[in-house]
FIKOLZA-1660 file (N, C-alpha, C; in steps of 0.1 Angstrom, whole numbers, plus 5000, padded with zeros to 4 digits):
% residues 215
   i   px   py   pz ch aa at
   1 5008 4988 5000  A  M  N
   1 5000 5000 5000  A  M CA
   1 5009 5012 5000  A  M  C
   2 5004 5023 4994  A  M  N
   2 5011 5036 4993  A  M CA
   2 5011 5043 5006  A  M  C
   3 5022 5048 5010  A  N  N
   3 5023 5056 5022  A  N CA
   3 5013 5068 5021  A  N  C
   4 5004 5070 5031  A  P  N
   4 4995 5082 5030  A  P CA
   4 5001 5095 5029  A  P  C
   5 5013 5097 5035  A  V  N
   5 5020 5109 5034  A  V CA
   5 5025 5112 5020  A  V  C
   6 5030 5102 5014  A  L  N
   6 5035 5103 5000  A  L CA
   6 5023 5105 4991  A  L  C
   7 5012 5099 4994  A  A  N
   7 5001 5100 4985  A  A CA
   7 4996 5115 4985  A  A  C
   8 4998 5122 4996  A  Q  N
   8 4992 5136 4997  A  Q CA
   8 5002 5146 4991  A  Q  C
   9 5015 5141 4989  A  E  N
   9 5024 5151 4983  A  E CA
   9 5021 5154 4969  A  E  C
  10 5023 5166 4965  A  K  N
  10 5020 5171 4951  A  K CA
  10 5034 5175 4945  A  K  C
  11 5036 5170 4934  A  V  N
  11 5048 5173 4927  A  V CA
  11 5048 5188 4923  A  V  C
  12 5059 5195 4927  A  L  N
  12 5060 5209 4924  A  L CA
  12 5063 5211 4909  A  L  C
  13 5054 5218 4902  A  Q  N
  13 5055 5221 4888  A  Q CA
  13 5062 5235 4886  A  Q  C
  14 5073 5235 4879  A  T  N
  14 5080 5248 4877  A  T CA
  14 5083 5250 4863  A  T  C
  15 5085 5263 4860  A  L  N
  15 5090 5267 4847  A  L CA
  15 5103 5275 4849  A  L  C
  16 5113 5271 4841  A  T  N
  16 5126 5278 4842  A  T CA
  16 5129 5287 4830  A  T  C
  17 5132 5299 4832  A  V  N
  17 5134 5308 4821  A  V CA
  17 5146 5317 4824  A  V  C
  18 5153 5321 4813  A  T  N
  18 5165 5329 4815  A  T CA
  18 5163 5342 4807  A  T  C
  19 5164 5353 4814  A  G  N
  19 5163 5366 4807  A  G CA
  19 5176 5373 4805  A  G  C
  20 5176 5381 4794  A  Q  N
  20 5188 5388 4790  A  Q CA
  20 5186 5403 4792  A  Q  C
  21 5196 5410 4796  A  G  N
  21 5196 5424 4798  A  G CA
  21 5208 5431 4792  A  G  C
  22 5206 5442 4784  A  V  N
  22 5217 5449 4778  A  V CA
  22 5215 5464 4781  A  V  C
  23 5226 5470 4784  A  E  N
  23 5227 5484 4787  A  E CA
  23 5239 5490 4780  A  E  C
  24 5236 5500 4772  A  R  N
  24 5247 5507 4765  A  R CA
  24 5250 5520 4771  A  R  C
  25 5263 5523 4773  A  I  N
  25 5268 5535 4780  A  I CA
  25 5279 5541 4772  A  I  C
  26 5280 5554 4772  A  P  N
  26 5290 5561 4764  A  P CA
  26 5304 5560 4772  A  P  C
  27 5314 5559 4764  A  T  N
  27 5328 5559 4770  A  T CA
  27 5332 5573 4772  A  T  C
  28 5340 5575 4782  A  S  N
  28 5345 5588 4785  A  S CA
  28 5360 5589 4789  A  S  C
  29 5366 5577 4790  A  L  N
  29 5381 5576 4793  A  L CA
  29 5388 5568 4782  A  L  C
  30 5400 5572 4780  A  T  N
  30 5409 5565 4770  A  T CA
  30 5421 5559 4777  A  T  C
  31 5423 5546 4775  A  Q  N
  31 5435 5539 4779  A  Q CA
  31 5445 5539 4768  A  Q  C
  32 5457 5543 4771  A  V  N
  32 5467 5545 4760  A  V CA
  32 5480 5537 4764  A  V  C
  33 5486 5530 4754  A  Q  N
  33 5499 5524 4756  A  Q CA
  33 5508 5530 4746  A  Q  C
  34 5518 5537 4751  A  L  N
  34 5528 5543 4742  A  L CA
  34 5542 5540 4748  A  L  C
  35 5552 5542 4740  A  G  N
  35 5566 5539 4744  A  G CA
  35 5577 5546 4736  A  G  C
  36 5589 5542 4740  A  V  N
  36 5601 5547 4733  A  V CA
  36 5608 5535 4727  A  V  C
  37 5612 5537 4715  A  E  N
  37 5620 5526 4708  A  E CA
  37 5633 5533 4702  A  E  C
  38 5644 5528 4705  A  V  N
  38 5657 5534 4701  A  V CA
  38 5666 5523 4695  A  V  C
  39 5672 5526 4684  A  Q  N
  39 5682 5517 4678  A  Q CA
  39 5696 5524 4679  A  Q  C
  40 5706 5516 4681  A  G  N
  40 5720 5521 4682  A  G CA
  40 5730 5510 4681  A  G  C
  41 5742 5514 4681  A  K  N
  41 5753 5504 4679  A  K CA
  41 5756 5496 4691  A  K  C
  42 5756 5501 4703  A  T  N
  42 5759 5494 4715  A  T CA
  42 5747 5493 4724  A  T  C
  43 5747 5483 4732  A  A  N
  43 5736 5481 4742  A  A CA
  43 5736 5492 4752  A  A  C
  44 5748 5497 4757  A  T  N
  44 5748 5507 4766  A  T CA
  44 5743 5520 4761  A  T  C
  45 5747 5523 4749  A  E  N
  45 5742 5536 4742  A  E CA
  45 5727 5535 4741  A  E  C
  46 5722 5524 4736  A  V  N
  46 5707 5523 4734  A  V CA
  46 5700 5524 4747  A  V  C
  47 5704 5517 4757  A  Q  N
  47 5697 5517 4770  A  Q CA
  47 5697 5531 4777  A  Q  C
  48 5708 5538 4775  A  Q  N
  48 5709 5551 4781  A  Q CA
  48 5699 5561 4774  A  Q  C
  49 5699 5560 4761  A  Q  N
  49 5690 5568 4753  A  Q CA
  49 5675 5565 4756  A  Q  C
  50 5672 5552 4757  A  V  N
  50 5658 5548 4761  A  V CA
  50 5654 5554 4774  A  V  C
  51 5663 5553 4784  A  A  N
  51 5661 5558 4798  A  A CA
  51 5658 5573 4797  A  A  C
  52 5667 5580 4790  A  K  N
  52 5665 5594 4789  A  K CA
  52 5652 5599 4783  A  K  C
  53 5648 5593 4772  A  Q  N
  53 5636 5597 4765  A  Q CA
  53 5624 5592 4773  A  Q  C
  54 5624 5580 4779  A  T  N
  54 5613 5575 4787  A  T CA
  54 5611 5584 4800  A  T  C
  55 5622 5588 4806  A  S  N
  55 5621 5597 4818  A  S CA
  55 5614 5610 4814  A  S  C
  56 5617 5616 4802  A  A  N
  56 5611 5628 4798  A  A CA
  56 5596 5626 4795  A  A  C
  57 5593 5615 4789  A  V  N
  57 5578 5612 4786  A  V CA
  57 5571 5610 4799  A  V  C
  58 5576 5602 4809  A  V  N
  58 5569 5599 4821  A  V CA
  58 5568 5612 4829  A  V  C
  59 5578 5620 4830  A  D  N
  59 5577 5633 4837  A  D CA
  59 5566 5642 4831  A  D  C
  60 5565 5642 4818  A  F  N
  60 5554 5649 4811  A  F CA
  60 5540 5644 4815  A  F  C
  61 5539 5630 4814  A  L  N
  61 5526 5624 4817  A  L CA
  61 5522 5627 4832  A  L  C
  62 5531 5627 4841  A  R  N
  62 5528 5630 4855  A  R CA
  62 5524 5644 4857  A  R  C
  63 5530 5653 4849  A  S  N
  63 5526 5667 4850  A  S CA
  63 5512 5670 4845  A  S  C
  64 5507 5660 4837  A  R  N
  64 5493 5661 4832  A  R CA
  64 5483 5654 4840  A  R  C
  65 5488 5648 4851  A  N  N
  65 5479 5641 4861  A  N CA
  65 5471 5629 4854  A  N  C
  66 5478 5622 4846  A  V  N
  66 5471 5610 4840  A  V CA
  66 5469 5600 4851  A  V  C
  67 5459 5591 4848  A  E  N
  67 5455 5581 4858  A  E CA
  67 5462 5567 4855  A  E  C
  68 5465 5560 4865  A  R  N
  68 5470 5546 4864  A  R CA
  68 5482 5545 4855  A  R  C
  69 5491 5554 4857  A  L  N
  69 5504 5553 4849  A  L CA
  69 5513 5542 4854  A  L  C
  70 5517 5533 4845  A  Q  N
  70 5525 5522 4849  A  Q CA
  70 5534 5517 4837  A  Q  C
  71 5545 5511 4841  A  T  N
  71 5554 5505 4830  A  T CA
  71 5548 5492 4826  A  T  C
  72 5547 5490 4813  A  T  N
  72 5541 5477 4808  A  T CA
  72 5551 5469 4801  A  T  C
  73 5563 5474 4798  A  G  N
  73 5573 5466 4791  A  G CA
  73 5586 5472 4790  A  G  C
  74 5597 5465 4791  A  I  N
  74 5611 5469 4789  A  I CA
  74 5618 5459 4781  A  I  C
  75 5625 5463 4771  A  G  N
  75 5632 5453 4762  A  G CA
  75 5645 5459 4757  A  G  C
  76 5654 5449 4755  A  L  N
  76 5667 5452 4748  A  L CA
  76 5671 5440 4741  A  L  C
  77 5673 5441 4728  A  Q  N
  77 5676 5429 4720  A  Q CA
  77 5685 5433 4708  A  Q  C
  78 5693 5423 4704  A  P  N
  78 5703 5426 4693  A  P CA
  78 5695 5428 4680  A  P  C
  79 5701 5436 4671  A  N  N
  79 5695 5439 4658  A  N CA
  79 5705 5433 4648  A  N  C
  80 5699 5424 4640  A  Y  N
  80 5708 5417 4630  A  Y CA
  80 5704 5421 4616  A  Y  C
  81 5714 5420 4607  A  D  N
  81 5712 5422 4593  A  D CA
  81 5714 5408 4586  A  D  C
  82 5703 5404 4579  A  F  N
  82 5703 5391 4573  A  F CA
  82 5705 5391 4558  A  F  C
  83 5712 5401 4553  A  S  N
  83 5714 5401 4539  A  S CA
  83 5725 5392 4535  A  S  C
  84 5725 5388 4522  A  N  N
  84 5735 5378 4516  A  N CA
  84 5736 5365 4524  A  N  C
  85 5724 5361 4529  A  N  N
  85 5723 5348 4536  A  N CA
  85 5733 5347 4548  A  N  C
  86 5735 5359 4554  A  Q  N
  86 5744 5359 4566  A  Q CA
  86 5737 5367 4576  A  Q  C
  87 5740 5363 4589  A  R  N
  87 5735 5371 4600  A  R CA
  87 5746 5379 4606  A  R  C
  88 5744 5393 4606  A  R  N
  88 5755 5401 4611  A  R CA
  88 5749 5411 4621  A  R  C
  89 5755 5412 4632  A  L  N
  89 5751 5421 4643  A  L CA
  89 5754 5435 4639  A  L  C
  90 5743 5443 4638  A  I  N
  90 5746 5457 4635  A  I CA
  90 5742 5467 4646  A  I  C
  91 5737 5462 4657  A  G  N
  91 5734 5471 4668  A  G CA
  91 5724 5464 4678  A  G  C
  92 5717 5473 4684  A  Y  N
  92 5707 5469 4694  A  Y CA
  92 5694 5477 4693  A  Y  C
  93 5683 5471 4698  A  I  N
  93 5670 5479 4698  A  I CA
  93 5665 5478 4712  A  I  C
  94 5663 5490 4718  A  G  N
  94 5657 5491 4731  A  G CA
  94 5643 5497 4731  A  G  C
  95 5635 5492 4740  A  T  N
  95 5621 5497 4741  A  T CA
  95 5617 5498 4756  A  T  C
  96 5608 5507 4758  A  N  N
  96 5602 5509 4771  A  N CA
  96 5588 5515 4769  A  N  C
  97 5578 5507 4774  A  T  N
  97 5564 5511 4772  A  T CA
  97 5557 5514 4785  A  T  C
  98 5548 5523 4784  A  V  N
  98 5540 5526 4796  A  V CA
  98 5525 5527 4792  A  V  C
  99 5516 5526 4802  A  S  N
  99 5502 5528 4799  A  S CA
  99 5496 5537 4809  A  S  C
 100 5485 5544 4805  A  F  N
 100 5479 5553 4814  A  F CA
 100 5465 5556 4808  A  F  C
 101 5456 5563 4816  A  R  N
 101 5443 5567 4810  A  R CA
 101 5440 5581 4814  A  R  C
 102 5432 5587 4805  A  L  N
 102 5428 5601 4807  A  L CA
 102 5415 5603 4800  A  L  C
 103 5408 5614 4804  A  K  N
 103 5396 5618 4797  A  K CA
 103 5398 5619 4782  A  K  C
 104 5388 5613 4775  A  T  N
 104 5390 5612 4760  A  T CA
 104 5391 5626 4753  A  T  C
 105 5384 5636 4758  A  E  N
 105 5385 5649 4752  A  E CA
 105 5399 5655 4753  A  E  C
 106 5407 5650 4762  A  Q  N
 106 5421 5656 4764  A  Q CA
 106 5432 5647 4758  A  Q  C
 107 5428 5636 4753  A  I  N
 107 5439 5626 4749  A  I CA
 107 5446 5630 4736  A  I  C
 108 5439 5636 4726  A  G  N
 108 5445 5639 4713  A  G CA
 108 5457 5648 4715  A  G  C
 109 5455 5660 4721  A  T  N
 109 5466 5669 4723  A  T CA
 109 5477 5663 4731  A  T  C
 110 5474 5655 4742  A  L  N
 110 5484 5649 4750  A  L CA
 110 5492 5639 4742  A  L  C
 111 5486 5632 4733  A  L  N
 111 5494 5622 4725  A  L CA
 111 5504 5630 4716  A  L  C
 112 5500 5641 4710  A  D  N
 112 5509 5648 4702  A  D CA
 112 5521 5654 4710  A  D  C
 113 5518 5659 4722  A  E  N
 113 5528 5664 4730  A  E CA
 113 5538 5653 4735  A  E  C
 114 5532 5641 4738  A  A  N
 114 5540 5630 4743  A  A CA
 114 5550 5626 4732  A  A  C
 115 5546 5626 4720  A  V  N
 115 5555 5623 4709  A  V CA
 115 5566 5633 4708  A  V  C
 116 5562 5646 4710  A  Q  N
 116 5572 5657 4709  A  Q CA
 116 5582 5656 4721  A  Q  C
 117 5578 5650 4732  A  K  N
 117 5587 5648 4744  A  K CA
 117 5596 5636 4742  A  K  C
 118 5594 5627 4732  A  G  N
 118 5603 5616 4731  A  G CA
 118 5596 5603 4728  A  G  C
 119 5583 5602 4729  A  A  N
 119 5577 5589 4726  A  A CA
 119 5578 5586 4711  A  A  C
 120 5581 5574 4707  A  T  N
 120 5583 5571 4693  A  T CA
 120 5573 5560 4689  A  T  C
 121 5565 5555 4699  A  R  N
 121 5555 5544 4695  A  R CA
 121 5543 5547 4703  A  R  C
 122 5531 5547 4696  A  I  N
 122 5518 5547 4702  A  I CA
 122 5512 5534 4698  A  I  C
 123 5512 5524 4707  A  D  N
 123 5508 5510 4703  A  D CA
 123 5493 5509 4702  A  D  C
 124 5486 5517 4708  A  G  N
 124 5471 5516 4707  A  G CA
 124 5464 5523 4718  A  G  C
 125 5451 5525 4715  A  V  N
 125 5442 5532 4725  A  V CA
 125 5430 5523 4727  A  V  C
 126 5424 5524 4739  A  S  N
 126 5411 5517 4741  A  S CA
 126 5402 5526 4749  A  S  C
 127 5389 5525 4747  A  F  N
 127 5380 5534 4753  A  F CA
 127 5371 5527 4763  A  F  C
 128 5369 5533 4774  A  T  N
 128 5361 5527 4785  A  T CA
 128 5353 5538 4792  A  T  C
 129 5342 5534 4799  A  A  N
 129 5334 5543 4807  A  A CA
 129 5341 5543 4821  A  A  C
 130 5336 5552 4829  A  T  N
 130 5341 5553 4843  A  T CA
 130 5336 5541 4851  A  T  C
 131 5343 5538 4862  A  D  N
 131 5339 5527 4870  A  D CA
 131 5325 5529 4876  A  D  C
 132 5321 5541 4880  A  D  N
 132 5308 5544 4885  A  D CA
 132 5297 5542 4874  A  D  C
 133 5300 5546 4862  A  A  N
 133 5290 5544 4851  A  A CA
 133 5288 5529 4848  A  A  C
 134 5299 5522 4849  A  I  N
 134 5298 5507 4846  A  I CA
 134 5290 5501 4857  A  I  C
 135 5292 5504 4870  A  A  N
 135 5285 5498 4881  A  A CA
 135 5270 5501 4880  A  A  C
 136 5266 5513 4876  A  V  N
 136 5252 5517 4874  A  V CA
 136 5246 5509 4863  A  V  C
 137 5254 5507 4852  A  A  N
 137 5249 5500 4840  A  A CA
 137 5247 5485 4843  A  A  C
 138 5256 5479 4851  A  Q  N
 138 5255 5465 4855  A  Q CA
 138 5241 5463 4863  A  Q  C
 139 5238 5472 4872  A  K  N
 139 5225 5471 4879  A  K CA
 139 5213 5472 4870  A  K  C
 140 5214 5481 4860  A  E  N
 140 5203 5483 4851  A  E CA
 140 5202 5471 4842  A  E  C
 141 5213 5465 4838  A  A  N
 141 5213 5453 4829  A  A CA
 141 5206 5441 4837  A  A  C
 142 5210 5440 4850  A  L  N
 142 5203 5429 4858  A  L CA
 142 5188 5431 4859  A  L  C
 143 5184 5444 4861  A  K  N
 143 5170 5447 4861  A  K CA
 143 5163 5443 4848  A  K  C
 144 5169 5447 4837  A  R  N
 144 5163 5444 4824  A  R CA
 144 5162 5429 4822  A  R  C
 145 5173 5422 4827  A  A  N
 145 5173 5407 4825  A  A CA
 145 5162 5401 4833  A  A  C
 146 5160 5406 4845  A  T  N
 146 5149 5400 4854  A  T CA
 146 5135 5403 4848  A  T  C
 147 5133 5415 4843  A  Q  N
 147 5121 5418 4836  A  Q CA
 147 5118 5409 4824  A  Q  C
 148 5129 5407 4816  A  D  N
 148 5128 5398 4804  A  D CA
 148 5124 5384 4808  A  D  C
 149 5130 5379 4819  A  A  N
 149 5127 5365 4823  A  A CA
 149 5112 5365 4828  A  A  C
 150 5107 5375 4835  A  Q  N
 150 5093 5375 4839  A  Q CA
 150 5084 5376 4827  A  Q  C
 151 5087 5384 4818  A  Q  N
 151 5079 5385 4806  A  Q CA
 151 5078 5372 4798  A  Q  C
 152 5089 5365 4797  A  Q  N
 152 5089 5352 4790  A  Q CA
 152 5081 5342 4797  A  Q  C
 153 5082 5341 4811  A  S  N
 153 5074 5332 4818  A  S CA
 153 5059 5335 4817  A  S  C
 154 5055 5348 4818  A  D  N
 154 5041 5352 4817  A  D CA
 154 5036 5347 4803  A  D  C
 155 5043 5349 4792  A  A  N
 155 5039 5346 4779  A  A CA
 155 5036 5331 4778  A  A  C
 156 5046 5323 4783  A  V  N
 156 5044 5308 4782  A  V CA
 156 5032 5303 4790  A  V  C
 157 5031 5308 4802  A  L  N
 157 5021 5303 4811  A  L CA
 157 5007 5307 4806  A  L  C
 158 5006 5319 4800  A  R  N
 158 4993 5324 4795  A  R CA
 158 4989 5315 4783  A  R  C
 159 4999 5312 4775  A  A  N
 159 4996 5304 4763  A  A CA
 159 4991 5290 4767  A  A  C
 160 4995 5285 4779  A  L  N
 160 4991 5272 4784  A  L CA
 160 4979 5273 4794  A  L  C
 161 4973 5285 4795  A  N  N
 161 4962 5287 4804  A  N CA
 161 4966 5283 4819  A  N  C
 162 4978 5287 4822  A  L  N
 162 4983 5284 4836  A  L CA
 162 4986 5297 4843  A  L  C
 163 4987 5296 4856  A  T  N
 163 4989 5309 4864  A  T CA
 163 5002 5307 4872  A  T  C
 164 5010 5317 4871  A  A  N
 164 5023 5317 4879  A  A CA
 164 5020 5319 4894  A  A  C
 165 5027 5312 4902  A  K  N
 165 5025 5313 4917  A  K CA
 165 5037 5320 4923  A  K  C
 166 5048 5312 4926  A  D  N
 166 5059 5318 4933  A  D CA
 166 5072 5316 4925  A  D  C
 167 5081 5325 4928  A  V  N
 167 5095 5324 4923  A  V CA
 167 5102 5314 4932  A  V  C
 168 5105 5303 4927  A  V  N
 168 5111 5292 4936  A  V CA
 168 5126 5295 4937  A  V  C
 169 5133 5299 4927  A  S  N
 169 5147 5302 4928  A  S CA
 169 5151 5313 4918  A  S  C
 170 5162 5320 4921  A  I  N
 170 5167 5330 4913  A  I CA
 170 5182 5328 4911  A  I  C
 171 5187 5328 4899  A  Q  N
 171 5201 5326 4897  A  Q CA
 171 5206 5338 4888  A  Q  C
 172 5215 5345 4894  A  I  N
 172 5221 5357 4887  A  I CA
 172 5234 5351 4880  A  I  C
 173 5233 5351 4867  A  N  N
 173 5244 5345 4859  A  N CA
 173 5255 5355 4856  A  N  C
 174 5252 5368 4860  A  G  N
 174 5263 5378 4859  A  G CA
 174 5259 5390 4851  A  G  C
 175 5266 5401 4855  A  A  N
 175 5265 5413 4848  A  A CA
 175 5279 5417 4844  A  A  C
 176 5284 5412 4833  A  N  N
 176 5298 5413 4829  A  N CA
 176 5302 5427 4826  A  N  C
 177 5313 5432 4832  A  P  N
 177 5318 5445 4828  A  P CA
 177 5322 5445 4813  A  P  C
 178 5320 5456 4806  A  P  N
 178 5323 5456 4792  A  P CA
 178 5338 5456 4790  A  P  C
 179 5342 5450 4779  A  Q  N
 179 5356 5450 4775  A  Q CA
 179 5359 5463 4767  A  Q  C
 180 5370 5470 4771  A  P  N
 180 5374 5482 4764  A  P CA
 180 5375 5480 4749  A  P  C
 181 5371 5490 4741  A  K  N
 181 5373 5489 4726  A  K CA
 181 5387 5493 4724  A  K  C
 182 5395 5484 4717  A  F  N
 182 5409 5486 4715  A  F CA
 182 5412 5489 4700  A  F  C
 183 5420 5500 4698  A  Y  N
 183 5424 5503 4685  A  Y CA
 183 5439 5503 4685  A  Y  C
 184 5445 5496 4675  A  S  N
 184 5459 5494 4675  A  S CA
 184 5467 5501 4664  A  S  C
 185 5460 5511 4658  A  E  N
 185 5467 5518 4647  A  E CA
 185 5479 5525 4653  A  E  C
 186 5490 5525 4645  A  Q  N
 186 5502 5532 4649  A  Q CA
 186 5500 5547 4645  A  Q  C
 187 5503 5555 4655  A  L  N
 187 5503 5570 4652  A  L CA
 187 5517 5575 4651  A  L  C
 188 5519 5585 4642  A  S  N
 188 5532 5590 4640  A  S CA
 188 5532 5604 4646  A  S  C
 189 5544 5610 4645  A  R  N
 189 5546 5624 4650  A  R CA
 189 5536 5633 4643  A  R  C
 190 5529 5641 4651  A  A  N
 190 5520 5650 4645  A  A CA
 190 5526 5664 4644  A  A  C
 191 5521 5672 4634  A  S  N
 191 5526 5686 4633  A  S CA
 191 5521 5694 4645  A  S  C
 192 5528 5704 4649  A  A  N
 192 5525 5712 4661  A  A CA
 192 5512 5718 4661  A  A  C
 193 5506 5721 4649  A  D  N
 193 5494 5729 4648  A  D CA
 193 5482 5720 4646  A  D  C
 194 5483 5707 4646  A  V  N
 194 5472 5698 4643  A  V CA
 194 5471 5688 4655  A  V  C
 195 5460 5687 4661  A  S  N
 195 5458 5677 4672  A  S CA
 195 5452 5664 4666  A  S  C
 196 5458 5653 4671  A  T  N
 196 5453 5640 4667  A  T CA
 196 5439 5638 4671  A  T  C
 197 5429 5636 4662  A  P  N
 197 5415 5634 4666  A  P CA
 197 5413 5620 4673  A  P  C
 198 5407 5620 4685  A  V  N
 198 5404 5608 4692  A  V CA
 198 5390 5608 4696  A  V  C
 199 5382 5599 4691  A  V  N
 199 5367 5599 4694  A  V CA
 199 5363 5586 4700  A  V  C
 200 5357 5586 4712  A  G  N
 200 5353 5574 4718  A  G CA
 200 5340 5568 4712  A  G  C
 201 5333 5559 4719  A  G  N
 201 5321 5554 4714  A  G CA
 201 5312 5549 4726  A  G  C
 202 5306 5537 4724  A  E  N
 202 5297 5531 4734  A  E CA
 202 5303 5518 4739  A  E  C
 203 5299 5514 4751  A  Q  N
 203 5302 5501 4756  A  Q CA
 203 5289 5494 4759  A  Q  C
 204 5289 5481 4758  A  T  N
 204 5277 5473 4761  A  T CA
 204 5279 5465 4774  A  T  C
 205 5270 5466 4783  A  V  N
 205 5270 5458 4795  A  V CA
 205 5259 5447 4794  A  V  C
 206 5262 5435 4795  A  Q  N
 206 5252 5424 4794  A  Q CA
 206 5251 5417 4807  A  Q  C
 207 5238 5412 4809  A  A  N
 207 5235 5404 4821  A  A CA
 207 5225 5394 4818  A  A  C
 208 5225 5383 4826  A  S  N
 208 5214 5373 4825  A  S CA
 208 5210 5368 4838  A  S  C
 209 5197 5366 4839  A  V  N
 209 5191 5361 4852  A  V CA
 209 5182 5349 4849  A  V  C
 210 5183 5339 4857  A  T  N
 210 5174 5327 4855  A  T CA
 210 5165 5326 4866  A  T  C
 211 5152 5325 4863  A  L  N
 211 5141 5323 4873  A  L CA
 211 5135 5310 4872  A  L  C
 212 5132 5304 4883  A  Q  N
 212 5124 5291 4884  A  Q CA
 212 5111 5295 4891  A  Q  C
 213 5100 5293 4883  A  I  N
 213 5087 5298 4888  A  I CA
 213 5077 5287 4888  A  I  C
 214 5071 5285 4900  A  S  N
 214 5060 5275 4901  A  S CA
 214 5047 5279 4895  A  S  C
 215 5039 5269 4891  A  Y  N
 215 5026 5272 4886  A  Y CA
 215 5016 5261 4889  A  Y  C
% end
């Protein structure tokens, strides 16, 4: 015979839906990686010149109060000539790269001046929103994802002539911070009377929320 307690149990009927939320926000900061590259006949000569130019560039960047200034790479390597099927040492190549970020509207003029101070490489720029703007966008994306999941469940249950009861479980799959838009075009020395144009864009914050709803 069936246990009376088990006989009275009712299987919980649930619907599981996952909603998506997207929030687009304008970028206002530019992350830059630039550096100094020097070629010369001796390692000592090259290293000293790299240090001299890099110091000038770093001092300039600090005077402009850039954010998150840090060294990202230092290199010194032999430079070979491979003509006539022979490898011949002709000197050395030294590099020193730094990264920093600044408001986008200020970056064009700063890049031009950094090149004039001794930077010989601008490896790329990436655009991002402020941390506060991203945090707000993440919350809004989660809100949109939750609403999307609710709307999906309502549509399905109405089509089946069923009524939603309770939200049994909620799973936040994440509100991922947007990846900066990166541009790797090489920029050359600009003339003194022309500022390099730098224009940001938008970033997309995405989130997903999974609801399990009883009916």
